[in-house]
Every structure is written in C-alpha cells, then in structure tokens.
C-alpha positions in Angstrom: 85.5 43.8 -72.4 86.6 46.8 -74.5 85.7 47.0 -78.2 87.5 49.0 -80.8 86.5 49.6 -84.5 88.7 48.8 -87.5 90.6 52.0 -87.0 91.3 51.2 -83.4 88.9 53.8 -82.1 87.2 52.7 -78.8 83.4 52.3 -78.8 82.4 53.9 -75.5 79.5 56.3 -76.1 75.9 55.5 -77.3 73.5 58.1 -78.4 70.1 56.5 -77.9 67.0 58.0 -79.5 63.9 57.0 -77.5 61.4 58.5 -80.0 61.3 60.0 -83.5 58.6 62.5 -82.4 59.1 66.1 -81.5 56.9 69.0 -80.3 58.8 71.6 -82.3 59.2 71.9 -86.1 62.7 73.4 -86.5 63.1 74.1 -90.2 66.7 72.6 -90.2 65.4 69.3 -88.8 62.1 68.7 -90.7 59.7 70.2 -93.2 57.0 72.5 -91.9 54.3 69.7 -92.3 56.5 67.5 -90.1 57.5 64.0 -90.9 55.7 60.7 -91.1 56.1 59.3 -87.6 56.6 55.6 -87.1 53.9 53.4 -85.7 54.5 52.5 -82.1 55.1 48.8 -83.0 58.0 49.9 -85.2 59.8 51.6 -82.3 62.0 49.8 -79.8 60.3 49.2 -76.5 62.0 50.5 -73.4 62.7 46.9 -72.5 64.5 46.3 -75.8 66.5 49.6 -75.4 67.5 48.6 -71.8 68.7 45.2 -73.1 70.8 46.8 -75.9 72.3 49.3 -73.3 73.2 46.4 -71.1 74.8 44.4 -73.9 76.7 47.4 -75.1 77.9 48.2 -71.6 79.3 44.7 -71.4 81.3 45.6 -74.5 82.8 48.8 -73.2 80.1 51.5 -73.6 80.1 53.6 -70.5 78.2 56.7 -71.5 74.7 57.0 -72.9 73.1 60.2 -74.2 69.3 60.1 -74.4 67.9 61.9 -77.5 64.9 62.0 -79.8 63.1 63.6 -81.5 62.3 65.2 -78.2 62.8 62.5 -75.5 60.3 63.9 -73.0 57.4 63.5 -75.4 57.6 59.7 -74.8 55.7 58.5 -71.8 57.6 56.6 -69.1 61.0 58.2 -69.8 61.8 58.8 -66.1 61.1 55.1 -65.2 63.4 54.1 -68.1 66.1 56.4 -66.9 65.8 54.8 -63.5 66.5 51.4 -64.9 69.4 52.6 -67.0 70.9 54.4 -63.9 70.8 51.0 -62.1 73.4 49.7 -64.6 76.6 50.3 -62.8 78.7 49.9 -66.0 77.1 53.1 -67.3 79.1 55.9 -65.7 77.3 58.8 -67.3 73.8 59.5 -68.6 73.3 62.8 -70.4 70.2 64.1 -72.2 69.6 66.3 -75.2 66.3 68.2 -75.1 64.5 71.2 -76.4 63.4 72.1 -72.9 59.7 72.7 -73.6 58.5 69.8 -71.4 61.6 69.3 -69.3 61.1 71.7 -66.3 58.7 69.5 -64.5 61.2 66.6 -64.4 64.1 68.6 -63.0 63.7 67.3 -59.4 63.6 63.7 -60.6 66.6 64.1 -62.9 68.6 65.6 -60.1 67.6 62.8 -57.8 68.9 60.3 -60.4 72.2 62.3 -60.7 71.4 63.1 -64.4 72.5 66.7 -64.4 74.4 67.0 -67.7 71.8 68.5 -70.1 72.1 69.8 -73.6 69.4 72.4 -74.4 68.7 73.2 -78.0 68.4 77.1 -78.2 69.2 78.6 -81.6 68.4 82.2 -80.6 67.5 84.3 -77.5 65.1 86.4 -79.6 61.5 85.2 -79.3 60.4 86.2 -82.8 63.4 84.4 -84.4 62.8 81.4 -82.2 59.3 81.2 -83.6 60.6 81.6 -87.2 63.1 78.8 -86.7 61.0 76.3 -84.7 57.5 77.3 -85.9 56.4 77.3 -82.3 56.3 80.1 -79.7 58.0 78.2 -76.9 61.1 80.3 -76.0 59.7 81.5 -72.6 59.2 77.8 -71.5 62.7 76.9 -72.7 64.3 79.8 -70.9 62.4 78.9 -67.7 63.9 75.4 -68.0 67.4 76.8 -68.5 67.3 79.1 -65.5 65.8 76.4 -63.3 68.5 74.0 -64.2 71.2 76.5 -63.5 69.7 77.3 -60.2 69.7 73.6 -59.4 73.4 73.2 -60.3 73.0 71.4 -63.6 75.8 71.4 -66.1 74.1 72.9 -69.1 75.3 73.1 -72.7 73.3 75.2 -75.2 73.3 73.8 -78.7 72.8 76.5 -81.4 72.8 75.6 -85.0 74.2 78.4 -87.1 72.0 79.1 -90.1 72.7 81.7 -92.8 69.9 84.3 -93.0 68.2 82.9 -89.9 70.3 83.5 -86.7 73.9 84.6 -87.5 73.1 87.8 -85.7 72.5 85.7 -82.6 76.1 84.5 -82.4 77.1 87.6 -80.4 74.1 87.5 -78.0 74.5 83.8 -77.3 78.2 84.2 -76.7 77.5 87.2 -74.4 75.1 85.0 -72.4 78.2 83.1 -71.1 79.4 86.3 -69.3 77.2 85.8 -66.3 76.0 82.2 -66.7 78.1 79.1 -66.3 77.0 77.4 -69.5 78.8 76.2 -72.6 77.2 77.7 -75.7 78.1 75.4 -78.6 77.7 76.7 -82.2 77.1 73.9 -84.6 77.5 73.9 -88.4 74.2 73.2 -90.1 73.8 69.7 -91.6 71.5 68.5 -94.4 69.5 66.2 -92.0 66.2 68.2 -92.4 63.9 65.9 -94.4 64.8 67.6 -97.7 68.6 67.9 -98.1 71.0 70.8 -98.0 69.5 74.3 -97.9 72.5 75.9 -99.5 74.8 75.1 -102.5 77.8 75.9 -100.2 78.0 76.0 -96.4 79.3 79.6 -95.8 78.9 79.5 -92.1 81.4 76.8 -91.3 83.5 76.6 -88.2 86.1 79.0 -89.5 83.6 81.7 -90.2 81.9 81.2 -86.8 85.2 81.7 -85.1 85.9 84.8 -87.2 82.6 86.2 -86.1 83.3 85.5 -82.4 86.9 86.9 -82.7 85.5 90.1 -84.3 83.3 90.7 -81.2 85.6 89.2 -78.6 89.3 89.8 -79.7 90.7 88.3 -76.5 88.9 85.0 -77.0 91.3 82.1 -76.5 91.3 78.4 -77.2 90.9 75.9 -74.4 92.5 72.4 -74.3 90.5 69.9 -76.3 89.2 66.8 -74.5 89.8 63.3 -75.9 87.1 62.4 -78.5 85.4 65.8 -78.1 83.3 67.1 -81.0 83.6 70.7 -79.9 86.6 72.9 -79.9 86.3 75.1 -76.9 87.1 78.8 -76.3 87.0 81.1 -73.4 86.3 84.9 -73.2 88.4 86.3 -70.4 86.4 87.0 -67.2 83.3 85.1 -68.5 81.6 82.5 -66.3 80.9 80.1 -69.1 82.6 79.1 -72.3 82.0 78.6 -76.0 82.3 75.6 -78.3 82.3 75.2 -82.0 81.2 71.9 -83.6 82.3 71.2 -87.2 79.4 68.8 -87.7 79.3 69.3 -91.5 83.1 69.8 -92.1 83.7 66.7 -90.0 87.1 67.5 -88.5 86.7 65.2 -85.4 86.1 61.9 -87.0 89.6 60.5 -86.3 88.8 60.3 -82.5 85.1 59.4 -82.7 84.0 57.0 -80.0 80.3 57.2 -80.7 77.6 55.0 -82.0 73.9 55.9 -82.6 70.8 53.8 -82.0 67.7 55.2 -83.7 64.2 54.8 -82.1 63.4 52.1 -84.6 66.5 50.1 -83.6 68.9 51.0 -86.5 72.5 51.1 -85.5 74.5 54.0 -87.1 78.3 53.9 -86.6 78.4 57.3 -88.2 75.9 60.1 -88.3 76.3 60.2 -92.1 75.7 56.5 -92.8 72.3 55.2 -93.7 72.3 52.6 -90.9 74.5 49.5 -90.7 72.5 47.1 -88.6 68.8 46.4 -88.0 68.9 45.6 -84.3 65.2 45.5 -83.9 64.9 42.6 -86.3 67.7 40.8 -84.5 66.1 41.4 -81.1 62.7 40.2 -82.3 64.1 37.1 -83.8 64.7 36.0 -80.2 68.5 36.1 -80.6 70.6 35.6 -77.5 73.1 38.1 -76.1 76.1 36.5 -77.8 74.4 36.6 -81.2 73.7 40.3 -80.7 77.3 41.0 -79.6 78.7 39.2 -82.6 76.5 41.3 -84.9 77.7 44.5 -83.2 81.3 43.5 -83.4 80.8 42.9 -87.2 79.4 46.4 -87.6 82.1 48.0 -85.6 84.9 46.3 -87.5 83.6 47.5 -90.9 83.1 51.1 -89.8 83.7 54.0 -92.2 86.9 55.9 -91.6 85.0 59.3 -91.4 81.8 61.0 -92.3 82.8 61.6 -95.9 83.4 57.9 -96.5 80.1 57.0 -94.7 78.2 59.4 -96.9 80.0 58.1 -100.0 78.9 54.6 -99.1 75.2 55.5 -99.2 73.4 54.4 -102.3 72.7 56.9 -105.1 69.0 57.0 -104.3 69.6 57.4 -100.6 71.4 60.7 -100.3 71.7 62.5 -96.9 68.3 64.2 -96.4 66.5 62.3 -93.6 65.2 64.3 -90.6 67.5 64.6 -87.6 64.5 63.7 -85.6 64.6 60.2 -87.0 68.3 59.5 -86.3 68.8 60.7 -82.8 70.1 64.3 -82.9 
C-alpha cells in the first residue's frame, strides 16, 4: 500500500518525537526557564508509538527518524528501537540527538544497524556553545562525534545559523569537513522557540549562508540533489566531508516533501508549520481498530497544505507559530 497526499506527494518518512524533554536549553528552541513539560500520561507510550509506526509502514512509510526533545532522556529508548528494527517494512531508522547522553549507547546502536545520526552542534567554540545552549556540554558532544566517526557512523552535523550568535562559526564548521567525513548542514533559524521570531527579518537566509561559504571557499560546488531532500549539498574540493544548506524558514523544498511528524503527545503534523491536524492519541485510546486509524490518516494526508506558507496561514489568529521545537519533534 502506497499513500500519496492531495498533491501526489508520497508519504514515506515519519519523524517521531519520543519525548518533549531536553537536557539543553538552546535559546532558539525554548525560553531560558524551559517549557512546561507534559505529564507522562499525556505522552504516547512506546507501545502506542510502535503501533502507529506499524500502521504507517503498512501505508508506505519506510523511514523513521527518532527525535525529541532529546530522545535519549527517555528511558527504554534502546528497547523501543529494537522493536521498531524488527519491523521489516521500515528500511531505515535515523536519530537526531544533541549528543550529550548518546556516547554510552553507540555499541547498541551499531549492533542494531542504526548508524545514521544527526548531531546538533551550532558551534565548535565552547563559550559560544554555552551561550547558545545555556549548558557547558560541548566536550561531551564532541566525544560522541569522534566516537561515532571512529565506529563508522554516517554523521550529519546540524547547525542553526543565528545572527549575532554563531555566524562566525560558519567557516570553522565548514572547515571541519576537510579532514572528517561528515556533512555539516547549515539551517535557517525558525520561530519555533517558545516565543516567536527573534528578528523582524531573517537576514541569514540560505542565500546569505551560501554567500558566506563562497567567500571563504571560492571553489565550492553544488552536488546533485537527492529526491525529497531538504538540504542542497555542496562540496569543497579535496575535503573528506560535504556541506548542506537547509532553507527551513524560506521553505524552498515543500514541493517534494514526503514527511510527516508525530509529536510525543500523539499529534500528527503533515507540515512543520501547521498546528497539528489529527489527535492520534485520542483515537488510539478510544480503542479504535487499525482500519479506523488508517482512514483517519488518509483523511489528514488528503487535506494537506500545499506548502509551509499555506500551513502557517491556516493556523488560527491566536495560534501563531511560536511553540518550542522541543514539543514538535525537531
């Protein structure tokens, strides 16, 4: 069974948040005091998540990315990953993590064949890392990164580009790919921070990021873009790794989007910018059978917004984009 949305885009990829909690306090994700975390009973259980992954896989989803919050703060994650790995319809399981707690689980992840990891590292400077995350954890994160590279993991570094915070790090992060086989992905800042946009205008958009890279690396060249990719990739000649730029705020990749998001509380988002289109937790706990859930999912897919701008426009006036990225799955 293969499902497409109302614009004939296939639904193949689920981003699954297993928790809304995080052990960092990145200023672009949440206010300094943090957010009000959901009571445990309001989060999906692992069993409920496993069921939704199974049902989605029967409808054509073949890739799952585990996110949070920070996924490794939730107990029992490895056991959950083992159960998801047993689903043969899921061809790929990836994880997005901040790397603070991840190192201890590297052998188990490798044994499960889960070796595609996105690490959130906005700067290689310890002081700026503290300023951005409000935690002094860069040494742990870098230990995790180097251990994963030593073990042959395919690592992508996610760096949100923020005016006045880390634009001087664009060069250093790009330079890191010279000797390390990683993909450093520069991401436009989005207003999912618990308070709304930090700037009247986003100056550091994908064009300005590319201009900055070209200034330092004139020979940088564009690589072929993969189907449904969010990042436009570039290569610096002779470098071991590569670079990506994600126009997350400008939203240039919506036309090929094959992703859905499931928040930790069971809200389905067919676009990052919508406010949630289906309460799957309520449906699950009404003891609905699989066919009822599939029908509800199909209905959501067939009324999907054309792009992120339409999804944002469809939000109510008193529900503007401002929620924390920690609550919606990264």
